[in-house]
C-alpha positions in Angstrom: 0.2 0.2 0.0 1.3 3.6 -1.1 -0.6 6.6 -0.5 0.1 9.4 -2.8 0.6 13.1 -1.4 1.0 14.0 2.3 -1.7 13.7 5.3 -1.9 15.0 8.6 -2.5 11.6 10.9 -4.6 12.9 13.6 -5.5 9.7 15.5 -5.0 6.1 15.1 -7.0 2.9 16.8 -5.7 -0.5 17.2 -7.0 -3.6 19.0 -3.6 -5.2 20.0 -5.0 -8.9 20.6 -4.1 -9.3 24.2 -1.1 -7.6 24.8 -0.4 -8.6 28.4 2.8 -8.5 30.2 4.1 -11.9 31.2 4.2 -11.2 34.8 1.1 -12.8 37.0 -1.3 -10.0 38.2 -2.8 -11.5 41.5 -6.1 -9.3 40.8 -6.9 -10.4 37.6 -7.1 -13.9 35.6 -4.4 -13.4 33.4 -2.6 -16.6 34.1 -2.8 -18.2 30.9 -0.5 -15.0 29.5 2.4 -16.0 31.7 5.6 -18.0 30.8 3.8 -21.1 32.6 0.3 -20.4 31.3 -1.4 -22.3 28.8 0.0 -19.5 25.8 3.6 -19.9 27.4 3.7 -15.9 27.2 7.5 -15.3 27.8 9.4 -12.3 27.9 11.2 -12.8 24.7 7.4 -13.1 23.1 6.4 -10.0 24.7 9.3 -8.1 23.5 8.9 -9.0 20.0 5.3 -8.0 20.1 6.0 -4.8 22.1 8.8 -4.1 19.5 6.3 -5.0 16.3 3.8 -2.8 17.4 6.3 0.3 17.8 7.6 -0.4 14.4 4.3 -0.2 12.9 3.1 2.8 14.5 6.5 4.2 13.3 6.1 2.9 9.5 2.8 5.0 9.4 4.9 8.1 8.5 6.4 6.1 5.8 2.9 5.8 4.0 1.1 9.0 5.2 4.0 11.2 5.8 3.5 12.2 9.7 3.0 10.0 12.9 -0.1 9.9 14.9 -1.1 12.9 17.4 -3.5 10.1 19.4 -3.4 6.4 19.4 -6.1 4.4 20.8 -5.6 0.8 22.1 -8.1 -1.8 23.0 -6.5 -5.1 24.7 -3.7 -3.7 27.1 -3.5 -5.1 30.3 -2.0 -2.2 32.3 0.3 0.8 32.2 3.1 -0.8 32.2 2.8 -2.6 28.9 2.1 0.9 27.3 4.9 2.3 29.2 7.3 -0.2 27.9 5.9 0.5 24.5 6.8 4.4 24.9 10.5 4.0 26.9 11.6 0.7 25.6 11.3 1.0 21.8 12.2 3.7 19.2 9.0 5.6 19.6 10.6 7.0 23.0 12.4 9.6 20.5 8.5 10.8 19.5 7.8 11.6 22.9 4.8 9.8 23.3 3.1 10.0 26.8 0.7 7.5 28.3 -3.0 7.3 29.4 -4.4 4.5 30.9 -7.5 3.5 33.9 -7.9 0.3 35.4 -11.2 -1.3 34.5 -13.4 -4.1 36.0 -12.7 -6.4 33.2 -11.9 -10.0 34.5 -9.3 -10.6 32.5 -7.6 -7.3 33.1 -7.9 -6.1 29.7 -8.5 -2.3 29.3 -8.2 0.5 26.6 -5.7 3.0 26.8 -4.2 6.0 25.0 -0.7 7.5 23.6 -0.8 11.3 23.1 2.8 12.9 21.8 3.4 15.8 23.8 4.3 18.1 21.0 0.6 17.5 19.6 -1.6 17.1 22.6 -2.2 18.7 26.4 -4.6 16.6 28.0 -6.7 18.5 30.7 -9.1 16.0 32.1 -9.2 12.2 32.3 -12.5 10.0 33.2 -12.8 6.1 33.4 -16.5 5.6 32.8 -18.0 2.2 33.7 -20.9 0.5 32.1 -24.0 0.4 34.4 -26.9 -1.9 34.3 -30.2 -1.4 36.3 -31.0 -4.8 37.8 -33.4 -5.7 40.5 -33.9 -2.3 41.5 -30.5 -1.7 41.5 -27.6 -0.4 39.4 -24.4 -2.6 39.2 -21.1 -2.0 37.3 -20.5 -4.7 34.2 -17.3 -6.6 34.7 -15.7 -5.3 31.4 -13.9 -2.4 29.9 -14.6 1.0 31.0 -15.0 3.7 28.2 -12.0 6.0 28.5 -12.7 9.7 28.3 -10.2 12.5 27.6 -10.3 16.2 27.2 -7.6 18.4 25.9 -6.0 20.6 23.6 -5.0 19.5 20.2 -2.0 21.3 18.2 -2.2 24.0 20.8 -5.3 25.5 20.0 -8.5 23.2 19.5 -10.5 21.7 22.4 -11.1 18.1 21.7 -13.2 15.3 23.7 -12.0 11.8 23.1 -13.8 8.4 23.8 -11.7 5.2 23.4 -14.0 2.2 23.6 -13.9 -1.3 23.4 -17.7 -2.5 23.7 -18.6 -6.2 25.2 -18.3 -9.1 22.6 -20.8 -11.2 20.8 -18.8 -14.5 22.7 -21.9 -16.5 24.2 -24.6 -14.5 22.0 -28.0 -14.2 23.0 -29.9 -11.2 24.7 -27.1 -10.4 27.5 -24.4 -9.9 24.8 -26.6 -7.7 22.8 -28.1 -6.0 25.9 -24.5 -5.2 27.2 -23.4 -3.7 23.7 -26.5 -1.5 24.0 -25.5 -0.6 27.4 -22.0 0.3 25.8 -23.9 2.3 23.1 -26.4 4.3 25.5 -23.4 5.1 27.5 -21.3 6.7 24.9 -24.4 8.6 23.5 -25.4 10.1 26.7 -22.1 11.6 27.2 -21.9 13.0 23.7 -25.3 14.2 23.7 -24.3 16.1 26.7 -21.2 17.6 25.2 -23.3 18.7 22.0 -25.9 20.1 24.3 -23.6 22.4 26.1 -21.5 23.1 23.1 -23.0 22.3 19.5 -19.6 22.8 17.9 -17.8 20.6 20.1 -15.1 18.7 18.6 -15.6 15.1 19.8 -13.6 11.6 18.3 -15.1 8.4 19.5 -13.1 5.3 18.5 -12.9 1.8 19.4 -13.6 -2.0 18.7 -17.2 -1.7 18.9 -17.7 -5.7 18.4 -20.5 -4.9 15.6 -21.0 -3.8 12.5 -21.9 -0.1 10.9 -25.3 -1.2 10.5 -26.2 -2.7 13.9 -28.4 -1.4 16.1 -25.8 -0.7 18.7 -23.5 1.2 16.4 -26.5 3.1 14.4 -27.5 4.5 18.0 -24.9 6.7 18.1 -26.5 8.9 15.4 -25.2 12.1 17.1 -22.0 11.1 15.5 -20.8 10.4 11.8 -19.3 7.4 11.6 -16.1 7.4 9.2 -16.3 3.7 8.9 -19.2 3.9 6.6 -17.0 5.1 3.7 -14.5 2.1 4.1 -11.4 2.4 1.6 -9.7 -1.3 1.3 -6.1 -1.6 1.8 -3.9 -3.8 0.2 -6.5 -6.4 0.2 -8.0 -5.7 3.6 -11.5 -5.3 3.1 -11.9 -4.7 7.0 -10.3 -4.3 10.3 -10.8 -8.1 11.3 -11.4 -11.2 9.3 -13.4 -14.3 10.5 -13.0 -17.2 8.4 -13.2 -16.2 4.7 -15.4 -12.7 5.8 -13.8 -9.1 6.2 -15.4 -7.5 9.1 -15.4 -3.4 10.3 -16.1 -3.9 14.0 -13.6 -0.9 14.7 -15.1 2.4 14.0 -13.8 6.2 14.1 -16.8 8.6 14.7 -16.5 12.0 15.0 -18.9 15.4 15.5 -20.0 17.4 12.8 -17.7 20.1 13.6 -14.9 17.9 13.1 -16.0 17.8 9.4 -16.8 21.4 9.2 -13.9 22.7 7.5 -12.7 22.7 3.8 -10.3 19.4 4.2 -12.5 16.8 5.3 -11.3 13.8 7.5 -10.8 10.5 6.2 -10.5 6.8 7.9 -8.1 4.4 6.5 -7.7 0.7 7.2 -3.6 0.4 7.4 -2.3 -2.9 6.6 1.4 -1.7 6.5 3.3 -5.4 6.5 0.4 -6.4 8.8 -0.9 -9.0 6.6 0.0 -12.6 5.3 -1.7 -15.1 2.8 -4.7 -16.9 3.7 -4.3 -20.2 2.6 -7.6 -21.6 3.9 -9.8 -18.9 2.8 -7.6 -17.6 0.4 -6.9 -13.5 -0.1 -5.1 -12.0 2.8 -5.5 -11.8 6.7 -3.8 -10.3 9.6 -1.0 -12.0 11.1 -2.0 -12.6 14.9 -0.3 -13.2 17.8 -1.9 -16.7 18.2 -4.5 -19.1 16.6 -5.8 -20.9 19.6 -3.1 -21.8 21.5 -0.5 -21.9 18.8 2.0 -19.2 18.7 2.5 -17.5 15.4 4.3 -14.7 16.1 2.2 -11.9 14.6 1.2 -8.5 16.3 -2.7 -8.6 16.2 -6.0 -10.1 14.6 -7.4 -6.6 14.2 -5.5 -3.8 11.8 -5.2 -0.4 13.0 -7.8 2.6 11.7 -6.2 5.7 10.7 -7.9 9.1 10.9 -6.0 11.3 8.4 -6.4 14.8 6.9 -5.0 15.5 3.5 -2.5 18.1 3.2 -1.6 20.1 0.2 -3.1 18.2 -2.4 
């Protein structure tokens, strides 16, 4: 893949497929991703994954002419794995900083964010839990929270960011659908509130929503413009995730109307870089993931990154 022209890469979102640290956290069910666990997750395997994540982020400039100012991640275990990424790889030269909050997810999987200190200054951070009302009381779902960050972008613009990883379809049925709708309604409530206060608010919501563009939960976010509706194929990748023979776009970038009000319109790109391999079973290409079941493959992730780009000088 090779883009023609220069782009301002405002943001990137990427599900990192179980980016765990090999040490055991006694507070979470992360034992499978330890050296003695079922995945035999060693420090050498962790270091390779960490370094390959960094190489992919660095390579974005080769294709688009700039590095992402903001990076949202799903499936990161803790602050430590993000600190390793920005301190112990060549990313250190770009001066990225970490924003992370622990969630009640039983496996210890969270969302997190990196930002370039030259491009963004955070003003407020909040971890938004998913609440469900059952039997006359509210409880918190034991899943990933939504990470909210407000800050100043490029020294002038105030922007509101929401990093999401909604409950999966695993197990199916009413409970899985209900939980995704809870996540959807939670995000919608916060976005509605911001737009009620300021209709010109700049808002970017990104994440793995575990559902397609036309699904009930995703289409419920009708106060934002979903850039995933204008998907663009990238080197054979027709989505951000491949299940058997089918490409799916379950990762999303959504922006408020003010984000598309200027002369240059933001665009979503699926970034395949060097992340694809031949699919010998279902043909075409597929992401080289870290594991297939318990079998170690040595790839970076089963998802491809999404980029939010603005064309420059075209």
